[in-house]
KEKOLVO-651588 format. One record per residue (C-alpha): residue number from 1; residue in one letter; x negated, y, z. Coordinates in steps of 0.001 Angstrom, whole numbers, plus 500000, padded with zeros to 6 digits. Each point is the difference from the previous one (the first is absolute). Example, Ala and Ser with C-alpha at 12.3 -4.5 7.8 and 13.67 -1.06 7.14 Angstrom:
! residues 2
nr:1&rest:a&X:487700&Y:495500&Z:507800
nr:2&rest:s&X:498630&Y:503440&Z:499340
//
This chain:
! residues 359
nr:1&rest:m&X:252211&Y:234799&Z:667477
nr:2&rest:g&X:497223&Y:501912&Z:501717
nr:3&rest:k&X:499950&Y:501102&Z:503625
nr:4&rest:k&X:498961&Y:503238&Z:501667
nr:5&rest:i&X:499320&Y:498201&Z:503288
nr:6&rest:i&X:498534&Y:496533&Z:500512
nr:7&rest:c&X:499774&Y:497952&Z:503204
nr:8&rest:l&X:497595&Y:497079&Z:500191
nr:9&rest:n&X:501399&Y:496872&Z:501622
nr:10&rest:k&X:496986&Y:499119&Z:502123
nr:11&rest:g&X:496550&Y:501109&Z:501047
nr:12&rest:k&X:498660&Y:503280&Z:501307
nr:13&rest:l&X:502250&Y:502230&Z:497891
nr:14&rest:s&X:503276&Y:498154&Z:500657
nr:15&rest:e&X:501169&Y:502650&Z:502503
nr:16&rest:f&X:499566&Y:502902&Z:497549
nr:17&rest:k&X:502028&Y:501330&Z:497075
nr:18&rest:l&X:497591&Y:500861&Z:497188
nr:19&rest:h&X:501077&Y:502928&Z:497843
nr:20&rest:s&X:499245&Y:499918&Z:496270
nr:21&rest:i&X:498320&Y:503424&Z:499795
nr:22&rest:w&X:498104&Y:499350&Z:503258
nr:23&rest:l&X:498473&Y:496906&Z:498402
nr:24&rest:r&X:499618&Y:501508&Z:496526
nr:25&rest:e&X:497837&Y:502894&Z:501180
nr:26&rest:r&X:497633&Y:497534&Z:501691
nr:27&rest:l&X:499023&Y:498270&Z:496767
nr:28&rest:n&X:496216&Y:500334&Z:499712
nr:29&rest:g&X:499164&Y:498674&Z:496542
nr:30&rest:s&X:497836&Y:502057&Z:497655
nr:31&rest:e&X:503049&Y:501336&Z:498152
nr:32&rest:f&X:501394&Y:501399&Z:503254
nr:33&rest:v&X:497009&Y:501319&Z:502017
nr:34&rest:d&X:496493&Y:501166&Z:499241
nr:35&rest:q&X:497773&Y:497075&Z:500985
nr:36&rest:n&X:497243&Y:502275&Z:501332
nr:37&rest:n&X:502122&Y:501830&Z:502557
nr:38&rest:l&X:503404&Y:498185&Z:500038
nr:39&rest:q&X:501853&Y:503269&Z:499316
nr:40&rest:r&X:503178&Y:499603&Z:497969
nr:41&rest:l&X:499889&Y:500722&Z:496267
nr:42&rest:y&X:503659&Y:501098&Z:500086
nr:43&rest:e&X:502336&Y:502035&Z:502202
nr:44&rest:p&X:502098&Y:497633&Z:502150
nr:45&rest:s&X:502711&Y:502666&Z:500350
nr:46&rest:l&X:500699&Y:499537&Z:496277
nr:47&rest:l&X:500860&Y:496322&Z:500331
nr:48&rest:d&X:503565&Y:499066&Z:499070
nr:49&rest:d&X:502315&Y:500403&Z:503016
nr:50&rest:n&X:501794&Y:496835&Z:498882
nr:51&rest:l&X:496853&Y:497897&Z:499639
nr:52&rest:l&X:500769&Y:496337&Z:500692
nr:53&rest:i&X:498061&Y:496843&Z:500766
nr:54&rest:n&X:500817&Y:497615&Z:497136
nr:55&rest:t&X:498152&Y:496936&Z:501308
nr:56&rest:y&X:497762&Y:499081&Z:502912
nr:57&rest:s&X:498291&Y:496913&Z:501377
nr:58&rest:v&X:497729&Y:499063&Z:502881
nr:59&rest:d&X:496883&Y:497950&Z:499314
nr:60&rest:a&X:498145&Y:499145&Z:503246
nr:61&rest:n&X:499239&Y:503447&Z:501454
nr:62&rest:i&X:500719&Y:501971&Z:496813
nr:63&rest:l&X:503239&Y:501750&Z:499046
nr:64&rest:n&X:500406&Y:500267&Z:496205
nr:65&rest:v&X:502457&Y:502617&Z:498724
nr:66&rest:e&X:501309&Y:501184&Z:496617
nr:67&rest:f&X:501848&Y:503317&Z:499892
nr:68&rest:s&X:502733&Y:501269&Z:497673
nr:69&rest:d&X:497649&Y:502546&Z:498396
nr:70&rest:g&X:497727&Y:497178&Z:498797
nr:71&rest:a&X:497344&Y:500449&Z:502677
nr:72&rest:k&X:498896&Y:496885&Z:501842
nr:73&rest:g&X:497386&Y:499019&Z:502516
nr:74&rest:s&X:499094&Y:498083&Z:503135
nr:75&rest:f&X:499799&Y:500964&Z:503659
nr:76&rest:n&X:498085&Y:498417&Z:502863
nr:77&rest:i&X:502654&Y:499310&Z:502635
nr:78&rest:d&X:497576&Y:500515&Z:502893
nr:79&rest:n&X:499105&Y:503452&Z:498661
nr:80&rest:l&X:503655&Y:500985&Z:499665
nr:81&rest:y&X:500753&Y:498749&Z:503502
nr:82&rest:n&X:497041&Y:501866&Z:501507
nr:83&rest:e&X:501114&Y:503209&Z:498307
nr:84&rest:i&X:503603&Y:499649&Z:501173
nr:85&rest:k&X:498903&Y:499225&Z:503550
nr:86&rest:n&X:497293&Y:502689&Z:499895
nr:87&rest:i&X:497301&Y:497436&Z:500794
nr:88&rest:d&X:496544&Y:501477&Z:499465
nr:89&rest:v&X:496416&Y:498824&Z:500344
nr:90&rest:i&X:499429&Y:502855&Z:502468
nr:91&rest:p&X:500090&Y:498336&Z:503450
nr:92&rest:e&X:502716&Y:500931&Z:502455
nr:93&rest:k&X:499062&Y:502111&Z:503018
nr:94&rest:k&X:499179&Y:498104&Z:503172
nr:95&rest:i&X:500840&Y:501348&Z:503458
nr:96&rest:w&X:496851&Y:500614&Z:502033
nr:97&rest:d&X:499257&Y:498093&Z:503165
nr:98&rest:v&X:497323&Y:502283&Z:501419
nr:99&rest:n&X:499092&Y:497608&Z:502819
nr:100&rest:n&X:499129&Y:497226&Z:497531
nr:101&rest:h&X:498681&Y:502018&Z:497090
nr:102&rest:n&X:496390&Y:500086&Z:498852
nr:103&rest:l&X:498776&Y:502757&Z:497713
nr:104&rest:e&X:500353&Y:499073&Z:496324
nr:105&rest:i&X:496407&Y:500518&Z:498771
nr:106&rest:f&X:498672&Y:499313&Z:496488
nr:107&rest:d&X:496479&Y:500147&Z:498595
nr:108&rest:n&X:499383&Y:502576&Z:497286
nr:109&rest:n&X:497291&Y:497723&Z:498573
nr:110&rest:k&X:502586&Y:497310&Z:499228
nr:111&rest:i&X:503346&Y:501516&Z:499083
nr:112&rest:f&X:499064&Y:501376&Z:496576
nr:113&rest:d&X:497867&Y:497007&Z:499028
nr:114&rest:n&X:502758&Y:497496&Z:500669
nr:115&rest:s&X:503551&Y:500572&Z:498767
nr:116&rest:n&X:501362&Y:497567&Z:502597
nr:117&rest:e&X:498443&Y:502076&Z:502782
nr:118&rest:l&X:501462&Y:503200&Z:498540
nr:119&rest:i&X:503413&Y:498331&Z:499718
nr:120&rest:k&X:499733&Y:498904&Z:503634
nr:121&rest:m&X:499050&Y:503519&Z:501093
nr:122&rest:l&X:502922&Y:501606&Z:498156
nr:123&rest:k&X:502467&Y:497421&Z:501325
nr:124&rest:v&X:498829&Y:500610&Z:503567
nr:125&rest:f&X:500265&Y:503748&Z:499396
nr:126&rest:y&X:503668&Y:499685&Z:499056
nr:127&rest:k&X:500701&Y:497523&Z:502770
nr:128&rest:y&X:498599&Y:502124&Z:502837
nr:129&rest:g&X:499686&Y:503445&Z:498403
nr:130&rest:y&X:496218&Y:500330&Z:500276
nr:131&rest:v&X:496590&Y:498404&Z:499469
nr:132&rest:i&X:496510&Y:500892&Z:501246
nr:133&rest:i&X:497133&Y:499762&Z:497519
nr:134&rest:k&X:496450&Y:499499&Z:501286
nr:135&rest:n&X:496578&Y:500224&Z:498342
nr:136&rest:t&X:500587&Y:503021&Z:497790
nr:137&rest:k&X:497254&Y:502555&Z:499477
nr:138&rest:a&X:500046&Y:502641&Z:502734
nr:139&rest:e&X:499663&Y:502742&Z:497398
nr:140&rest:e&X:502087&Y:502926&Z:498845
nr:141&rest:n&X:502496&Y:499249&Z:497186
nr:142&rest:e&X:499872&Y:496256&Z:500714
nr:143&rest:v&X:503699&Y:500093&Z:500935
nr:144&rest:i&X:500773&Y:501278&Z:496489
nr:145&rest:n&X:497837&Y:497288&Z:498438
nr:146&rest:f&X:501879&Y:497366&Z:501996
nr:147&rest:a&X:503461&Y:501427&Z:499305
nr:148&rest:e&X:499430&Y:500334&Z:496260
nr:149&rest:k&X:499230&Y:496294&Z:499760
nr:150&rest:l&X:503686&Y:499578&Z:500867
nr:151&rest:g&X:501314&Y:502864&Z:497869
nr:152&rest:p&X:500433&Y:503780&Z:499736
nr:153&rest:v&X:499497&Y:502237&Z:503028
nr:154&rest:r&X:502701&Y:502539&Z:500838
nr:155&rest:s&X:498737&Y:503545&Z:500468
nr:156&rest:t&X:501666&Y:502462&Z:502387
nr:157&rest:n&X:499295&Y:503571&Z:501076
nr:158&rest:f&X:497349&Y:498438&Z:502287
nr:159&rest:g&X:498209&Y:498800&Z:496854
nr:160&rest:k&X:499321&Y:496613&Z:498450
nr:161&rest:l&X:498348&Y:499085&Z:503294
nr:162&rest:f&X:499944&Y:501700&Z:503364
nr:163&rest:n&X:497371&Y:500142&Z:502746
nr:164&rest:v&X:501173&Y:499236&Z:503532
nr:165&rest:v&X:497504&Y:502013&Z:502024
nr:166&rest:s&X:500350&Y:502655&Z:502656
nr:167&rest:k&X:499804&Y:503451&Z:498381
nr:168&rest:p&X:500938&Y:503577&Z:500863
nr:169&rest:n&X:503399&Y:501412&Z:498992
nr:170&rest:p&X:501339&Y:496685&Z:498665
nr:171&rest:n&X:503165&Y:499832&Z:497875
nr:172&rest:d&X:500931&Y:496700&Z:501674
nr:173&rest:l&X:499585&Y:498650&Z:503543
nr:174&rest:a&X:498226&Y:496950&Z:498555
nr:175&rest:y&X:496986&Y:502283&Z:499532
nr:176&rest:t&X:499666&Y:500672&Z:503734
nr:177&rest:t&X:498795&Y:497932&Z:502949
nr:178&rest:l&X:503512&Y:499695&Z:501440
nr:179&rest:e&X:501755&Y:496752&Z:500745
nr:180&rest:l&X:502461&Y:499139&Z:497241
nr:181&rest:t&X:503010&Y:498047&Z:501201
nr:182&rest:s&X:501636&Y:497482&Z:497672
nr:183&rest:h&X:501172&Y:501772&Z:496860
nr:184&rest:s&X:500617&Y:499772&Z:496264
nr:185&rest:d&X:497818&Y:501971&Z:497617
nr:186&rest:n&X:501522&Y:502612&Z:497712
nr:187&rest:p&X:503690&Y:499519&Z:500933
nr:188&rest:y&X:500718&Y:503354&Z:498314
nr:189&rest:r&X:499085&Y:498779&Z:496497
nr:190&rest:k&X:502300&Y:498939&Z:497155
nr:191&rest:p&X:499273&Y:497126&Z:499946
nr:192&rest:v&X:497872&Y:499138&Z:503017
nr:193&rest:p&X:496687&Y:498342&Z:499003
nr:194&rest:g&X:500567&Y:496275&Z:500304
nr:195&rest:i&X:496613&Y:498644&Z:501062
nr:196&rest:q&X:497155&Y:501627&Z:501888
nr:197&rest:l&X:496358&Y:498892&Z:500073
nr:198&rest:l&X:497657&Y:501250&Z:502738
nr:199&rest:h&X:496307&Y:499233&Z:499608
nr:200&rest:c&X:497563&Y:500256&Z:502890
nr:201&rest:i&X:496676&Y:501609&Z:499067
nr:202&rest:a&X:498993&Y:500657&Z:503624
nr:203&rest:n&X:501731&Y:499505&Z:503346
nr:204&rest:e&X:497349&Y:500714&Z:502628
nr:205&rest:s&X:501923&Y:502261&Z:502381
nr:206&rest:t&X:501734&Y:499052&Z:503221
nr:207&rest:g&X:503666&Y:499418&Z:499225
nr:208&rest:g&X:501504&Y:500067&Z:496546
nr:209&rest:d&X:501450&Y:496483&Z:500188
nr:210&rest:s&X:502772&Y:499150&Z:497528
nr:211&rest:s&X:503465&Y:498515&Z:500364
nr:212&rest:l&X:502769&Y:498667&Z:497769
nr:213&rest:v&X:503693&Y:499533&Z:500796
nr:214&rest:d&X:502521&Y:498125&Z:497876
nr:215&rest:g&X:503022&Y:502198&Z:499299
nr:216&rest:f&X:501847&Y:496950&Z:498665
nr:217&rest:s&X:499646&Y:498311&Z:503398
nr:218&rest:i&X:501085&Y:503212&Z:501746
nr:219&rest:a&X:503103&Y:500291&Z:497826
nr:220&rest:n&X:500855&Y:496344&Z:500545
nr:221&rest:f&X:499654&Y:500397&Z:503776
nr:222&rest:l&X:502208&Y:503107&Z:500033
nr:223&rest:s&X:502714&Y:498382&Z:497886
nr:224&rest:y&X:500362&Y:497136&Z:502479
nr:225&rest:n&X:499328&Y:501742&Z:503305
nr:226&rest:q&X:501125&Y:503599&Z:499529
nr:227&rest:p&X:502624&Y:499974&Z:497217
nr:228&rest:e&X:501297&Y:503489&Z:500852
nr:229&rest:f&X:496490&Y:501447&Z:499753
nr:230&rest:y&X:499389&Y:498017&Z:496819
nr:231&rest:k&X:503164&Y:501399&Z:498430
nr:232&rest:v&X:499146&Y:503640&Z:500665
nr:233&rest:l&X:496378&Y:499549&Z:498896
nr:234&rest:t&X:501074&Y:498393&Z:496704
nr:235&rest:n&X:502725&Y:502562&Z:499306
nr:236&rest:t&X:498493&Y:503378&Z:500945
nr:237&rest:n&X:497992&Y:501961&Z:497455
nr:238&rest:v&X:497171&Y:502024&Z:501503
nr:239&rest:t&X:497708&Y:502547&Z:498336
nr:240&rest:f&X:496291&Y:499326&Z:499630
nr:241&rest:r&X:497804&Y:503020&Z:499299
nr:242&rest:f&X:496320&Y:500569&Z:499206
nr:243&rest:t&X:498513&Y:503497&Z:499773
nr:244&rest:d&X:496545&Y:501268&Z:499152
nr:245&rest:i&X:498537&Y:502988&Z:498184
nr:246&rest:d&X:500633&Y:498472&Z:496565
nr:247&rest:t&X:503327&Y:498184&Z:500193
nr:248&rest:i&X:503176&Y:499261&Z:501933
nr:249&rest:l&X:501368&Y:496462&Z:499590
nr:250&rest:v&X:503489&Y:499076&Z:501225
nr:251&rest:d&X:502178&Y:496910&Z:499823
nr:252&rest:e&X:503051&Y:498670&Z:501802
nr:253&rest:a&X:500244&Y:496350&Z:500975
nr:254&rest:k&X:501022&Y:497624&Z:502733
nr:255&rest:l&X:497497&Y:498762&Z:502563
nr:256&rest:i&X:500987&Y:496457&Z:499012
nr:257&rest:e&X:501244&Y:499612&Z:496435
nr:258&rest:l&X:502052&Y:496986&Z:498899
nr:259&rest:d&X:500572&Y:498684&Z:496484
nr:260&rest:h&X:503356&Y:499374&Z:498305
nr:261&rest:n&X:500300&Y:496695&Z:501883
nr:262&rest:n&X:499307&Y:501713&Z:503350
nr:263&rest:n&X:496578&Y:498362&Z:500234
nr:264&rest:f&X:496896&Y:501857&Z:501192
nr:265&rest:r&X:498447&Y:502086&Z:497239
nr:266&rest:q&X:497759&Y:502638&Z:501568
nr:267&rest:i&X:499000&Y:501682&Z:503232
nr:268&rest:r&X:499085&Y:503681&Z:500184
nr:269&rest:f&X:498853&Y:500962&Z:503468
nr:270&rest:s&X:497832&Y:503003&Z:500730
nr:271&rest:g&X:501325&Y:502038&Z:502892
nr:272&rest:r&X:497678&Y:502940&Z:499423
nr:273&rest:l&X:501445&Y:500562&Z:496519
nr:274&rest:e&X:503674&Y:499150&Z:500451
nr:275&rest:y&X:503069&Y:502120&Z:500855
nr:276&rest:a&X:503520&Y:498754&Z:500698
nr:277&rest:p&X:502997&Y:501813&Z:498484
nr:278&rest:l&X:502330&Y:502061&Z:502164
nr:279&rest:l&X:502691&Y:497460&Z:500869
nr:280&rest:d&X:502579&Y:500223&Z:502746
nr:281&rest:e&X:498767&Y:499549&Z:503552
nr:282&rest:k&X:500930&Y:496340&Z:500444
nr:283&rest:k&X:498481&Y:498939&Z:496671
nr:284&rest:l&X:496783&Y:501904&Z:500682
nr:285&rest:d&X:499723&Y:498565&Z:503507
nr:286&rest:l&X:500411&Y:496512&Z:498571
nr:287&rest:f&X:497455&Y:500635&Z:497240
nr:288&rest:y&X:497397&Y:501425&Z:502390
nr:289&rest:n&X:500464&Y:497103&Z:502418
nr:290&rest:a&X:499656&Y:497526&Z:497116
nr:291&rest:r&X:496889&Y:501744&Z:498658
nr:292&rest:k&X:498387&Y:500027&Z:503455
nr:293&rest:y&X:500708&Y:496292&Z:500410
nr:294&rest:m&X:498600&Y:499308&Z:496550
nr:295&rest:f&X:496870&Y:502027&Z:500828
nr:296&rest:k&X:499423&Y:497878&Z:503112
nr:297&rest:l&X:500341&Y:496803&Z:497984
nr:298&rest:c&X:497648&Y:501262&Z:497287
nr:299&rest:n&X:497305&Y:500770&Z:502562
nr:300&rest:s&X:500426&Y:496962&Z:502238
nr:301&rest:d&X:497652&Y:497017&Z:500216
nr:302&rest:e&X:502992&Y:497803&Z:499147
nr:303&rest:f&X:499800&Y:501143&Z:496371
nr:304&rest:k&X:496508&Y:501428&Z:499577
nr:305&rest:i&X:496847&Y:498354&Z:498632
nr:306&rest:k&X:496883&Y:501805&Z:501251
nr:307&rest:f&X:496579&Y:499640&Z:498393
nr:308&rest:r&X:496884&Y:501941&Z:499114
nr:309&rest:l&X:498977&Y:500627&Z:496414
nr:310&rest:s&X:496309&Y:499252&Z:499658
nr:311&rest:k&X:497605&Y:501331&Z:497402
nr:312&rest:g&X:500888&Y:498558&Z:496579
nr:313&rest:m&X:503582&Y:498997&Z:500878
nr:314&rest:i&X:503150&Y:501052&Z:498128
nr:315&rest:a&X:503466&Y:499940&Z:501532
nr:316&rest:m&X:502613&Y:499680&Z:497239
nr:317&rest:f&X:503567&Y:500359&Z:501243
nr:318&rest:d&X:503541&Y:500513&Z:498765
nr:319&rest:n&X:500875&Y:503611&Z:500835
nr:320&rest:l&X:503706&Y:499329&Z:499386
nr:321&rest:r&X:500056&Y:497189&Z:502551
nr:322&rest:l&X:497207&Y:500563&Z:502507
nr:323&rest:l&X:499149&Y:502841&Z:502346
nr:324&rest:h&X:496385&Y:500698&Z:500859
nr:325&rest:g&X:498162&Y:501977&Z:502649
nr:326&rest:r&X:496708&Y:500529&Z:501759
nr:327&rest:t&X:498654&Y:500862&Z:503430
nr:328&rest:k&X:498358&Y:503321&Z:500757
nr:329&rest:f&X:496263&Y:500087&Z:499247
nr:330&rest:n&X:497039&Y:502070&Z:501146
nr:331&rest:p&X:497810&Y:501210&Z:497091
nr:332&rest:s&X:497173&Y:500924&Z:502375
nr:333&rest:t&X:499452&Y:496275&Z:500663
nr:334&rest:g&X:499499&Y:499041&Z:496358
nr:335&rest:f&X:501118&Y:500557&Z:496429
nr:336&rest:r&X:503382&Y:498746&Z:498780
nr:337&rest:h&X:500802&Y:500112&Z:496284
nr:338&rest:l&X:502828&Y:498223&Z:498210
nr:339&rest:q&X:501031&Y:500492&Z:496387
nr:340&rest:g&X:503469&Y:499191&Z:498775
nr:341&rest:c&X:502151&Y:499849&Z:496895
nr:342&rest:y&X:503463&Y:498888&Z:498917
nr:343&rest:i&X:501304&Y:497551&Z:497445
nr:344&rest:d&X:503603&Y:499152&Z:499191
nr:345&rest:h&X:501779&Y:496696&Z:500442
nr:346&rest:d&X:500288&Y:499385&Z:496283
nr:347&rest:v&X:496194&Y:499663&Z:500008
nr:348&rest:t&X:499857&Y:497051&Z:502399
nr:349&rest:e&X:503326&Y:498469&Z:498973
nr:350&rest:g&X:499046&Y:500157&Z:496338
nr:351&rest:k&X:496584&Y:498503&Z:500709
nr:352&rest:l&X:501470&Y:497113&Z:502015
nr:353&rest:r&X:502709&Y:499216&Z:497431
nr:354&rest:r&X:497460&Y:499900&Z:497179
nr:355&rest:l&X:497578&Y:497818&Z:502002
nr:356&rest:l&X:502815&Y:497519&Z:500665
nr:357&rest:n&X:501255&Y:500162&Z:496393
nr:358&rest:p&X:496829&Y:500257&Z:497892
nr:359&rest:n&X:501663&Y:499125&Z:496649
//
């Protein structure tokens, strides 16, 4: 008599109840999925609701199963376990220790000639949320050339790339000489661009130094040390708005967004673009106090890495995790020109997964 649920007696999967349809739709033989793209050749919703597992056996690390509809196949137990436990090759985030943290710098002349170096760079990027690339050409469009070696570039209303220079009547404060406190880029977009690349073509003026702050570390600190602030910041939707002559972009989101397991997912922090809803007096007072405290943390030396982008350097950072900023600069003391672009996380995640699983 077949079974709809099986429980293995020992090994990694012994704590789980394996459902017949759950296993059946993971068969990956040529009769079940296209071998070029692993997309199913059938609709799983049309499988028999009463599908059973007729027989099964475990041989070393392989689970062999035969189903009541005649389908049969084998499953790698490690792969099933990793899927159930949501174990991925993408490294887990690491809390920053600013006092003992050296800049993560990689050489452009090495990373694309050596897959191990590219793997290392991408792993460090996901561990700390950023990398610095040196020895690129200090030429216009080089940031696009670099980004497209990883994958497609995401265009916005600023274009495929944008020039960070001081100019008259700018549609964004980035295109002024003003100091920019720690902030997220484009918090008003749906979705927010995941990864930003900033390439230094020239940085000859006084000022204009860069900084990065880890929103993951900020959120972790708040959750342990200011739980009331953390609660209001992770539960209050605010409105982010961008306006120029061509478009108005609006989105609502929390300053700190959590996933379905209440783990850190994203930070959106840009005080010059953000408006709180009209709540009652006590809730608004609490929110404003929490936001002010968060602002102080995000701009404190306790959480901030400060550095100067030199000619030919690229800063690549996770715009969903990190905040970035710069000091005020004086254009009369020298020319400052950065070019930037955005890519999405599926670009770097997909690249890293394929490099680690080449077959």
